[in-house]
C-alpha positions in Angstrom: -10.4 36.6 11.8 -12.0 33.5 10.4 -12.1 30.3 12.3 -9.6 28.1 11.6 -10.6 25.1 10.1 -8.8 21.0 9.6 -9.5 18.9 7.7 -9.3 15.2 7.7 -9.2 13.3 4.0 -10.1 9.7 2.9 -11.4 8.4 6.0 -13.0 5.5 4.6 -13.1 3.7 7.1 -15.1 6.3 9.0 -12.4 5.6 12.0 -11.1 8.7 12.6 -13.2 10.7 15.3 -14.0 7.5 17.3 -9.5 6.7 16.9 -8.8 9.4 18.9 -10.2 12.1 21.1 -10.4 15.2 19.0 -12.5 17.2 21.6 -9.3 19.1 22.6 -9.5 20.1 18.5 -12.4 20.5 17.9 -12.9 23.3 21.0 -10.1 25.6 18.7 -10.9 24.8 15.4 -13.4 23.2 12.9 -13.0 19.9 12.4 -15.0 18.9 8.6 -14.3 14.9 8.1 -14.0 14.0 4.1 -15.1 10.4 4.3 -14.4 9.6 0.1 -11.8 10.1 -1.9 -11.6 13.6 -4.1 -11.1 11.6 -6.9 -8.4 14.1 -8.9 -6.5 17.5 -8.1 -8.7 19.6 -9.3 -11.3 18.2 -6.7 -8.9 18.3 -3.8 -8.2 21.5 -4.5 -11.9 22.7 -4.3 -12.8 20.9 -1.4 -10.1 22.1 0.4 -9.6 25.8 -0.4 -10.7 27.4 2.7 -8.9 25.1 5.2 -5.5 25.9 7.3 -4.5 22.5 8.3 -5.1 19.1 6.5 -4.8 15.3 7.8 -3.9 12.9 5.5 -4.2 9.3 5.4 -1.1 7.8 4.2 -0.9 8.5 0.4 -4.2 8.2 -0.5 -4.6 11.7 -1.8 -1.1 12.9 -3.5 -0.3 16.4 -2.5 2.3 17.8 -5.3 3.2 21.5 -5.4 0.0 22.4 -7.6 -2.1 21.3 -5.1 0.0 23.0 -2.7 -0.3 26.0 -4.0 -3.2 25.9 -4.8 -4.5 26.4 -1.2 -3.8 30.0 0.0 -4.9 29.2 3.6 -2.6 25.8 4.0 -0.4 26.4 6.5 0.1 22.8 8.5 -0.2 19.4 6.6 0.0 15.7 9.1 0.2 12.2 7.4 0.0 8.9 9.0 3.1 6.6 9.2 6.7 7.9 9.2 6.8 8.6 5.1 4.9 10.2 2.4 5.9 10.6 -1.1 2.8 11.8 -2.0 3.3 14.8 -0.2 6.2 17.7 -1.9 7.3 18.3 1.3 10.3 21.4 -0.7 6.9 23.0 -2.2 5.6 23.1 1.5 8.6 24.4 3.0 8.2 27.2 0.3 5.3 28.0 1.1 6.3 27.9 5.1 3.7 25.2 5.6 4.5 22.7 8.5 4.3 19.4 7.1 4.6 16.2 10.2 4.2 13.1 10.6 3.2 10.7 13.3 3.9 7.0 14.8 3.7 4.1 12.6 2.8 1.3 14.8 2.5 -2.4 13.6 2.6 -1.1 9.7 5.3 -3.3 8.7 3.9 -6.5 10.4 0.3 -5.9 9.0 1.6 -5.9 5.5 3.7 -8.6 5.9 0.8 -10.7 7.3 -1.6 -9.2 4.4 0.8 -10.4 1.7 0.7 -14.0 3.5 -3.1 -13.8 3.1 -3.0 -12.9 -0.7 -0.4 -15.5 -0.9 -2.7 -18.1 0.9 -5.7 -16.9 -0.8 -4.2 -17.2 -4.4 -2.5 -20.6 -3.8 -5.2 -22.3 -2.9 -8.2 -20.9 -4.4 -9.6 -19.5 -1.2 -11.4 -16.8 -3.0 -13.3 -19.0 -5.9 -14.4 -21.7 -3.5 -15.7 -19.4 -1.0 -17.8 -17.7 -4.2 -18.9 -21.3 -5.6 -19.8 -22.7 -2.2 -22.5 -19.5 -1.9 -23.9 -20.1 -5.0 -24.4 -23.7 -4.4 -21.6 -25.4 -5.9 -19.4 -27.6 -3.5 -16.1 -28.1 -5.7 -16.6 -24.9 -8.5 -16.4 -21.4 -9.3 -19.0 -19.0 -8.7 -20.1 -20.2 -11.9 -20.3 -23.6 -11.6 -17.2 -24.5 -13.4 -13.8 -26.5 -11.9 -11.1 -24.2 -10.8 -7.4 -25.1 -10.6 -6.8 -27.2 -8.0 -5.0 -25.4 -5.3 -1.0 -25.1 -5.3 1.2 -26.8 -2.0 4.4 -24.8 -1.0 6.4 -26.7 0.9 9.1 -27.2 -1.1 8.3 -24.2 -3.2 10.9 -21.6 -3.9 9.7 -17.9 -2.3 11.1 -14.7 -4.2 11.6 -11.9 -2.7 12.3 -8.9 -4.7 13.7 -6.3 -1.9 14.7 -7.7 1.7 13.8 -4.5 4.0 12.0 -5.2 7.2 8.7 -6.1 5.3 10.5 -8.5 2.9 12.6 -10.1 5.3 9.2 -10.9 7.6 7.6 -12.7 4.6 10.7 -14.4 3.8 10.8 -16.2 7.7 7.1 -16.9 7.1 7.7 -18.6 4.0 10.3 -20.7 5.6 8.2 -21.6 8.3 5.8 -23.0 5.8 9.0 -25.2 4.5 9.7 -22.9 1.6 13.2 -21.7 0.4 13.6 -17.9 0.3 15.5 -16.4 -2.2 16.1 -12.6 -3.0 17.0 -10.0 -5.2 17.3 -6.5 -5.5 19.7 -3.6 -6.8 21.7 -3.3 -3.7 21.1 -6.9 -1.7 24.4 -8.8 -0.8 24.8 -11.8 0.1 25.8 -11.7 3.9 22.4 -9.5 4.3 19.9 -11.7 2.2 21.9 -14.7 4.8 21.1 -12.2 7.5 17.2 -13.1 6.6 17.3 -17.1 5.7 17.3 -16.2 2.0 19.5 -16.5 -0.7 20.9 -14.2 -2.8 20.0 -14.9 -6.9 19.6 -13.0 -9.9 16.7 -11.2 -11.0 16.4 -13.2 -14.0 16.8 -16.5 -12.1 13.8 -15.3 -9.2 11.4 -14.7 -11.5 12.4 -17.6 -13.5 12.1 -20.1 -10.8 9.9 -18.9 -7.9 6.7 -20.5 -7.3 5.9 -16.8 -5.6 7.1 -13.8 -6.3 6.6 -11.0 -3.9 7.6 -7.3 -4.2 9.0 -5.0 -1.0 10.5 -2.5 -2.4 10.7 1.4 -1.5 9.3 3.1 -4.8 11.3 5.4 -6.6 13.0 6.7 -9.9 15.4 3.6 -10.3 12.3 0.8 -9.0 9.4 2.4 -10.8 8.5 -0.2 -12.9 11.3 -2.6 -12.5 8.5 -5.0 -12.6 7.4 -5.5 -17.0 6.8 -7.9 -19.1 10.1 -9.0 -19.6 10.2 -10.4 -16.1 6.8 -11.7 -16.6 7.3 -13.6 -19.2 10.0 -15.5 -17.1 7.8 -16.5 -14.5 6.4 -20.5 -14.2 2.9 -20.4 -15.7 1.7 -21.7 -12.3 3.4 -19.4 -10.4 1.9 -16.6 -8.2 2.7 -12.4 -8.0 2.3 -10.3 -5.4 2.2 -6.8 -4.6 1.3 -5.3 -1.3 4.0 -2.4 -1.8 3.5 0.3 -4.2 1.6 0.1 -7.7 4.5 2.0 -9.5 7.3 -1.3 -9.0 5.3 -3.3 -11.7 4.1 -2.1 -15.3 0.2 -2.8 -14.6 -0.7 -2.9 -18.2 2.3 -5.5 -18.8 0.6 -7.6 -16.1 -2.8 -7.0 -17.4 -1.3 -8.6 -20.8 0.8 -11.6 -19.3 -2.1 -12.7 -17.2 -4.2 -12.9 -20.1 -1.4 -15.2 -21.6 -0.8 -17.3 -18.6 2.2 -16.4 -17.2 2.6 -16.0 -14.5 -0.8 -18.0 -13.5 -2.1 -15.5 -11.2 -1.3 -12.6 -9.1 -2.6 -11.3 -5.7 -2.6 -7.6 -5.7 -3.3 -4.9 -2.7 -1.5 -1.8 -4.6 -3.0 -0.2 -7.9 -2.1 2.6 -10.2 -5.0 4.7 -9.7 -6.7 4.1 -6.0 -9.8 3.3 -5.8 -9.9 1.0 -8.8 -13.0 2.1 -11.0 -15.7 0.0 -12.3 -15.1 -1.7 -15.1 -11.0 -2.0 -14.9 -9.4 -4.6 -16.7 -8.0 -6.2 -13.4 -11.3 -6.8 -12.4 -12.7 -9.0 -15.0 -9.4 -11.6 -15.2 -10.4 -14.5 -13.6 -6.7 -15.3 -12.1 -6.2 -12.5 -9.8 -7.0 -12.0 -6.1 -7.4 -8.4 -4.9 -7.6 -6.6 -1.7 -8.6 -2.6 -1.6 -4.8 -1.6 -0.3 -5.4 -3.1 3.2 -1.5 -3.3 4.2 -1.7 -0.9 6.7 -5.2 -0.8 7.7 -6.2 -2.5 11.0 -6.9 -1.2 14.1 -3.5 -1.0 16.2 -1.9 1.3 13.2 -5.2 3.2 13.2 -4.7 3.4 17.1 -1.1 5.3 17.0 -2.4 7.0 13.2 -5.3 8.6 14.7 -3.8 9.6 18.1 -0.7 10.4 16.3 -2.8 13.2 14.5 -4.7 14.5 17.5 -1.1 14.9 19.0 1.0 16.9 16.0 -2.5 18.6 15.3 -2.4 20.0 18.7 1.1 21.1 18.8 0.7 23.3 15.7 -2.0 25.0 17.3 0.3 25.3 20.6 2.7 26.8 18.4 5.0 23.9 19.1 4.9 21.2 16.4 6.3 17.8 16.8 7.3 15.2 13.8 8.9 17.9 11.7 9.6 16.3 8.3 10.1 19.0 6.3 12.9 22.1 6.9 10.5 25.8 7.2 12.3 28.3 4.9 
C-alpha cells in the first residue's frame, strides 16, 4: 500500500509547520507543505493528484466538484475556520470524502480590527504620508506632490452594510470615535440595529450620507454584487468604502470606474476577485485606494487555533474517528 500523503496548501506565511506539533502526523504519513498559490484549478489538481488528505487555509484554494472529482486518492479535507464556501461539500460527500473544520480563534475580532486599520489609514492618509517621508518629502506623497488633507471622523456617519458579529464590532468602535452608526441589510430590523447601537436606514440613504461605508455580509447568491455602480454613484466624493468581507459583494470593475471618476473618493480593500492580485491590476495603479493582502483573519492567535485544529482533525481522521465533520458522508 502506498504511503499516506497529506498536503498543507497555501501556507503563504510559512507558519503551519511551526504552528502546531506535526510530529505525530509525520510519523504516520508524508506531509508536504505548499507555500505558493497554485494559481488555477488545473495546477491545483496537478499538484494534489497523489495526496490522500488536503489541509486548506481558509478559501485560498477553491475546491469545487471539478477539483474534487479529479483527485482519485483524496479521502479527507480539513479547512481552517468554521465555514468554507469554496469547498463543494456535496461533491465531497458523494465521493465519500470527509470534510472537517477547525476552531476559528479570534478571527472576528481580527477582521474588525483590520477594518478600522484600513479606515484610519485611508482617512488619515497614512500610506501616502509614510511613502512620502521615506522619499524625503515632509508633507507630500511619494512623488513629492501634496495629498488630500486627512479627514476627521468624529461627528460623521458610519454606514454598515451588514450588522452581524463583525459589523456590530465595527459599529461599536465607530461610536467610540464619536461617529453615528447606521446600518442596512436585507433582513435587518430596527430592533436588531438598535441592539448594536446603530440605526436602520434605507440602502440609498446609507450610501448617500455616510463618510465611511463598510461591508460585512455573508456572500451568497442573494448578496453577490449587492454593491454596484448605482450604489457607488450615490456616495459622497469624500467618502471611503471598505471591504474586509468578500470581494463578490461588490462589482470590482464598477468600483474601479467609480474611483477613477472620484465618487467615492477612496476605497480600502482587503479582498479581491482574484487572489493573489496580479501585477498590473488596475486597482494597483489608482492613487485613491488603500490595499492589504487579505489580512482580516491573519494573526498569531488565529493561526494558532487554525494549525492546532488542523493537526487534531488530521490525527482524528487517521484514527478513524474524524471530528468537526461538516458534510454528511454517503
